[in-house]
C-alpha positions as CSV (number, residue, x, y, z in Angstrom):
1,M,124.6,71.5,67.7
2,P,124.5,74.1,70.5
3,H,124.0,73.0,74.0
4,F,120.6,74.0,75.4
5,S,120.3,74.6,79.1
6,Y,116.7,74.3,80.2
7,V,117.7,75.2,83.8
8,A,119.4,78.4,82.8
9,T,116.5,79.4,80.5
10,N,114.0,78.5,83.2
11,K,115.9,80.6,85.8
12,K,116.1,83.5,83.3
13,I,112.3,83.8,82.9
14,L,111.8,83.6,86.7
15,V,114.2,86.6,87.1
16,I,112.5,88.5,84.3
17,I,109.1,87.9,85.9
18,G,110.4,88.9,89.3
19,N,112.1,92.1,88.0
20,N,108.9,93.1,86.2
21,I,106.7,92.5,89.3
22,R,109.1,94.5,91.5
23,K,109.3,97.4,89.0
24,I,105.5,97.7,88.5
25,R,104.8,97.2,92.3
26,K,107.3,100.0,93.2
27,T,105.9,102.3,90.5
28,Q,102.5,101.9,92.1
29,K,104.1,102.5,95.6
30,M,102.8,99.2,96.8
31,S,104.7,97.2,99.5
32,Q,105.5,93.5,99.2
33,S,103.2,93.0,102.2
34,Q,100.3,94.7,100.5
35,L,100.7,92.8,97.2
36,A,101.0,89.6,99.2
37,F,97.9,90.3,101.2
38,E,95.8,91.1,98.1
39,A,97.2,88.0,96.2
40,G,96.6,85.7,99.1
41,V,100.2,84.7,99.5
42,T,103.0,85.5,102.0
43,R,105.3,88.4,101.8
44,E,108.2,85.9,101.7
45,F,106.6,84.4,98.6
46,I,106.6,87.8,96.9
47,N,110.2,88.5,98.0
48,K,111.4,85.1,96.6
49,L,109.3,85.6,93.5
50,E,110.8,89.1,92.8
51,T,114.3,87.7,93.2
52,G,113.7,84.8,90.8
53,K,113.9,82.1,93.5
54,Y,110.3,80.9,93.3
55,N,108.3,79.6,90.4
56,V,104.8,80.9,90.1
57,S,101.6,79.3,88.8
58,I,99.9,80.9,85.9
59,L,96.8,81.5,88.1
60,T,98.8,83.3,90.8
61,L,100.6,85.3,88.0
62,E,97.2,86.3,86.6
63,K,96.1,87.4,90.0
64,I,99.2,89.5,90.6
65,S,98.9,91.1,87.2
66,T,95.3,92.0,88.0
67,I,96.3,93.5,91.3
68,L,99.1,95.5,89.6
69,E,96.6,96.6,86.9
70,T,98.8,95.3,84.1
71,E,98.5,92.7,81.4
72,I,100.1,89.3,82.2
73,S,102.2,89.7,79.1
74,N,103.9,92.7,80.6
75,L,105.3,90.5,83.4
76,L,106.9,88.2,80.8
77,K,108.7,90.9,78.7
78,E,112.4,91.0,78.9
């Protein structure tokens, strides 16, 4: 039976989400500070989120997807 690493899988999805947020944010020429302000979080939170270092609640992810004018599913795609 293959070894399943939940931690590695968990980290991978955080990196995917972070990369997608950064890509969409930059495409829209939005700064981390602007996104943070509109989402009601700190710029540090956005920075750590984009680098896969912070977990994010589904409610915050929904808020970010709305601000970035994208479907939440687009933030989860590899």
